C-alpha positions as CSV (number, residue, x, y, z in Angstrom):
1,X,-81.9,8.1,155.1
2,X,-81.5,5.7,152.1
3,X,-78.0,6.2,151.0
4,X,-77.0,6.5,147.3
5,X,-74.5,5.1,145.4
6,X,-73.9,7.2,142.3
7,X,-71.7,5.2,139.5
8,X,-70.0,7.9,137.4
9,X,-69.2,6.5,133.6
10,X,-66.1,7.2,132.8
11,X,-65.3,7.9,129.1
12,X,-62.5,5.6,127.9
13,X,-61.1,6.5,124.7
14,X,-59.1,3.6,122.9
15,X,-56.8,4.8,120.1
16,X,-56.9,2.0,117.9
17,X,-53.5,1.3,115.4
18,X,-54.5,1.0,112.2
19,X,-53.1,-1.5,109.8
20,X,-51.2,-0.1,106.9
21,X,-51.0,-2.7,104.3
22,X,-48.7,-2.5,101.4
23,X,-49.6,-4.0,98.2
24,X,-46.3,-5.0,96.2
25,X,-46.5,-3.7,92.4
26,X,-46.8,-7.3,90.8
27,X,-43.8,-9.2,88.7
28,X,-44.2,-8.8,85.4
29,X,-45.3,-12.4,83.8
30,X,-43.1,-14.4,82.2
31,X,-44.7,-16.6,79.7
32,X,-43.5,-19.8,79.6
33,X,-42.3,-21.4,76.7
34,X,-44.2,-24.5,74.8
35,X,-42.7,-27.6,75.8
36,X,-41.3,-30.0,73.3
37,X,-41.2,-33.9,74.3
38,X,-37.4,-35.3,73.4
39,X,-36.9,-38.9,73.8
40,X,-33.5,-40.7,74.3
41,X,-31.8,-42.9,76.1
42,X,-30.0,-41.0,78.6
43,X,-27.0,-43.7,79.2
44,X,-24.3,-42.5,76.8
45,X,-21.1,-41.0,78.4
46,X,-20.4,-37.7,76.6
47,X,-23.3,-37.7,74.3
48,X,-26.2,-37.8,76.7
49,X,-26.4,-38.4,80.7
50,X,-27.7,-38.5,84.0
51,X,-26.2,-35.3,85.5
52,X,-27.8,-35.4,89.3
53,X,-31.6,-34.3,89.0
54,X,-30.8,-33.6,85.3
55,X,-29.0,-34.3,82.0
56,X,-26.4,-33.4,80.6
57,X,-23.8,-34.3,77.4
58,X,-22.8,-32.8,74.0
59,X,-26.0,-33.8,72.1
60,X,-28.2,-33.0,75.3
61,X,-26.6,-29.4,75.4
62,X,-27.0,-29.1,71.3
63,X,-30.5,-30.0,71.2
64,X,-31.7,-27.9,74.3
65,X,-29.9,-25.0,73.0
66,X,-31.2,-25.0,69.3
67,X,-35.0,-25.5,70.9
68,X,-34.5,-22.8,73.1
69,X,-33.9,-20.4,70.0
70,X,-36.5,-21.7,68.4
71,X,-38.9,-20.4,71.1
72,X,-39.2,-24.1,72.9
73,X,-38.7,-25.7,76.2
74,X,-37.0,-29.6,76.3
75,X,-38.9,-32.0,78.1
76,X,-37.0,-35.2,78.2
77,X,-38.1,-38.5,78.1
78,X,-35.6,-40.9,79.0
79,X,-36.6,-44.3,77.4
80,X,-34.7,-47.7,76.1
81,X,-33.6,-47.0,72.2
82,X,-35.5,-50.2,71.1
83,X,-38.7,-48.0,71.5
84,X,-38.2,-44.8,70.7
85,X,-39.2,-44.6,67.2
86,X,-42.1,-46.9,68.0
87,X,-43.0,-43.9,71.2
88,X,-42.5,-41.1,68.4
89,X,-44.9,-42.8,66.3
90,X,-47.6,-43.1,68.7
91,X,-47.1,-39.5,69.2
92,X,-45.4,-39.8,72.9
93,X,-42.8,-37.2,71.9
94,X,-42.3,-35.1,69.6
95,X,-38.7,-35.6,69.0
96,X,-36.3,-38.7,69.1
97,X,-32.9,-37.7,69.9
98,X,-30.4,-40.3,70.6
99,X,-27.6,-40.6,68.4
100,X,-29.4,-41.5,65.9
101,X,-27.9,-42.2,62.9
102,X,-29.6,-41.2,59.5
103,X,-30.6,-44.1,57.2
104,X,-32.6,-44.7,54.0
105,X,-34.2,-47.2,55.5
106,X,-35.4,-45.3,58.5
107,X,-36.2,-42.2,56.2
108,X,-39.2,-44.3,54.7
109,X,-40.7,-43.9,57.6
110,X,-40.0,-40.8,59.4
111,X,-38.1,-37.7,59.1
112,X,-35.3,-35.7,60.4
113,X,-33.6,-33.0,61.9
114,X,-30.5,-31.9,60.0
115,X,-27.1,-33.1,61.1
116,X,-25.5,-32.5,63.9
117,X,-22.5,-35.2,64.4
118,X,-21.6,-38.2,63.1
119,X,-21.0,-41.9,63.8
120,X,-19.8,-45.3,62.8
121,X,-19.9,-48.6,64.5
122,X,-17.0,-50.5,65.9
123,X,-16.3,-54.2,67.8
124,X,-15.4,-53.8,70.7
125,X,-13.1,-56.5,73.5
126,X,-11.0,-56.2,76.3
127,X,-7.8,-55.2,75.4
128,X,-6.3,-58.2,76.8
129,X,-8.7,-60.2,74.9
130,X,-6.8,-62.7,72.1
131,X,-9.6,-61.8,69.8
132,X,-7.8,-59.6,67.4
133,X,-10.3,-59.1,63.9
134,X,-13.5,-60.0,63.2
135,X,-12.5,-63.6,62.1
136,X,-12.2,-64.2,65.7
137,X,-15.9,-64.2,66.0
138,X,-16.8,-67.8,65.0
139,X,-18.3,-68.9,68.3
140,X,-18.0,-66.2,70.4
141,X,-20.8,-64.3,72.1
142,X,-21.6,-60.7,71.0
143,X,-23.7,-58.3,72.4
144,X,-25.6,-54.9,71.0
145,X,-28.5,-52.9,72.2
146,X,-31.8,-53.5,70.7
147,X,-33.0,-51.7,67.4
148,X,-29.6,-49.5,67.3
149,X,-27.8,-49.4,63.6
150,X,-25.0,-51.5,65.8
151,X,-27.5,-54.6,65.9
152,X,-27.9,-54.4,62.3
153,X,-24.2,-54.0,61.5
154,X,-23.8,-57.0,63.6
155,X,-26.6,-59.2,61.4
156,X,-24.6,-58.1,58.1
157,X,-21.2,-59.8,60.1
158,X,-23.0,-63.4,60.4
159,X,-22.4,-64.6,57.1
160,X,-19.0,-64.1,56.5
161,X,-17.7,-64.1,60.1
162,X,-20.0,-66.6,62.0
163,X,-21.8,-68.5,63.1
164,X,-21.7,-66.5,66.7
165,X,-24.4,-65.8,69.4
166,X,-25.8,-62.7,69.6
167,X,-27.1,-60.5,73.1
168,X,-29.5,-58.3,72.7
169,X,-29.7,-55.1,75.7
170,X,-32.2,-52.6,76.3
171,X,-29.5,-50.4,77.8
172,X,-25.8,-49.3,77.5
173,X,-24.6,-49.7,80.6
174,X,-25.6,-53.4,81.4
175,X,-23.8,-54.0,78.1
176,X,-20.7,-52.9,78.8
177,X,-20.8,-54.8,82.3
178,X,-21.0,-57.7,80.7
179,X,-18.6,-57.2,78.6
180,X,-16.1,-56.1,81.5
181,X,-17.3,-59.3,83.3
182,X,-16.9,-61.7,80.6
183,X,-20.2,-62.5,79.8
184,X,-20.1,-61.5,76.3
185,X,-16.6,-61.7,74.5
186,X,-17.0,-58.8,72.1
187,X,-19.7,-55.5,71.6
188,X,-21.2,-53.9,68.6
189,X,-21.2,-50.4,69.7
190,X,-20.9,-46.8,68.2
191,X,-17.5,-45.0,67.5
192,X,-18.3,-42.2,69.2
193,X,-19.4,-44.1,72.4
194,X,-15.8,-46.1,72.4
195,X,-14.1,-43.3,72.4
196,X,-15.8,-41.6,75.1
197,X,-15.7,-45.3,77.5
198,X,-11.9,-45.5,76.7
199,X,-11.0,-41.7,77.8
200,X,-12.9,-42.5,81.1
201,X,-11.3,-46.2,81.5
202,X,-8.7,-47.2,79.4
203,X,-10.3,-50.9,79.4
204,X,-10.7,-51.8,75.8
205,X,-9.4,-51.9,71.8
206,X,-11.4,-52.0,68.7
207,X,-10.8,-55.0,66.5
208,X,-13.3,-53.7,63.2
209,X,-14.6,-50.4,62.1
210,X,-17.3,-50.2,60.0
211,X,-16.6,-48.8,56.6
212,X,-19.4,-46.5,56.5
213,X,-20.0,-43.1,58.8
214,X,-23.6,-41.9,59.3
215,X,-25.2,-38.2,59.9
216,X,-26.4,-38.2,63.3
217,X,-29.8,-36.5,63.4
218,X,-33.3,-36.3,65.5
219,X,-36.2,-38.2,64.4
220,X,-39.3,-36.6,63.9
221,X,-43.1,-38.0,62.4
222,X,-43.2,-37.4,58.9
223,X,-44.4,-34.4,57.1
224,X,-43.7,-32.5,61.1
225,X,-42.7,-28.7,59.9
226,X,-41.5,-27.9,62.8
227,X,-38.5,-29.4,62.1
228,X,-37.9,-26.5,59.8
229,X,-37.9,-23.9,63.1
230,X,-35.5,-26.4,64.5
231,X,-33.1,-26.6,61.7
232,X,-33.0,-22.7,61.3
233,X,-32.1,-22.6,65.3
234,X,-29.3,-25.3,64.6
235,X,-27.6,-23.9,61.8
236,X,-27.1,-20.4,63.7
237,X,-25.4,-22.3,66.6
238,X,-23.0,-23.5,63.8
239,X,-22.4,-20.1,62.6
240,X,-22.1,-18.3,65.4
241,X,-19.7,-21.2,67.0
242,X,-21.8,-22.0,70.1
243,X,-21.7,-26.0,67.9
244,X,-17.6,-25.7,67.9
245,X,-17.5,-24.8,71.7
246,X,-20.0,-28.0,72.8
247,X,-17.8,-30.0,70.6
248,X,-14.5,-28.8,72.4
249,X,-16.1,-28.8,75.8
250,X,-17.2,-32.6,75.7
251,X,-14.9,-34.2,73.8
252,X,-12.1,-32.4,74.4
253,X,-10.3,-31.6,70.8
254,X,-11.4,-29.0,68.2
255,X,-14.1,-30.0,66.0
256,X,-12.6,-31.8,62.3
257,X,-13.3,-29.3,59.5
258,X,-15.9,-30.6,57.7
259,X,-17.7,-32.1,60.1
260,X,-21.2,-31.9,60.5
261,X,-21.1,-30.4,63.7
262,X,-20.3,-27.4,62.0
263,X,-21.3,-27.7,58.9
264,X,-24.1,-25.4,57.6
265,X,-26.9,-27.8,55.6
266,X,-28.3,-25.1,53.4
267,X,-31.2,-28.5,51.5
268,X,-32.1,-31.3,53.2
269,X,-29.7,-34.2,54.1
270,X,-30.4,-36.7,52.1
271,X,-28.8,-40.7,52.9
272,X,-27.1,-42.6,50.7
273,X,-27.2,-45.8,52.7
């Protein structure tokens, strides 16, 4: 007798869990603002300086806010002042904003926004320097930043107060360091810059102020109509008190009456010098 093996197949039921996929409702798309490239020499205390991975300062905040109100985002290009106008003309950036004085000579080559600040030139020395006036410049070494209105002003002093040697700098920090270390005897710089330096560290004194003060604005290529949008946005800041609040925040005193920081210009500003 042959034994037979009976195989009983059992039906095994396997319950498979179904994976439930929940599709999230997408967030509404926020369209990125178009960018405007703005060049500045970001080494100016109070006005425009590096802060961590970004920037801060009175001028920086004014430009940033005005561009936002005009519907644009600012992309900062940190450059030496000496190349700021050449880069503008070569279309490397759209705006040049670096405490730029609006002058007749510059207006022949480019256009400017409405003014949002003012400035003047000074000669600074260390507070214990024996120099007390421009008549002490003869035989001395004076520093200034290349391409600035301060360098032009210093050159104009040569005939009456020279001869003196001039050291030209590409950045602000090096020239102030050389003044502190005695590598130069005096420094031709902006009045606002001096006030900021003196407030941070009272090492200096002024031995001469320029007779002229200048309006400050951003430079753009000749015929760039975007400047009209910027000016309109800037005027709203002056009207609603934003500019005055920023001035007081960074300069630590109220904005003077009639200052261009709060003056609404209804017509294009035309420099007289």
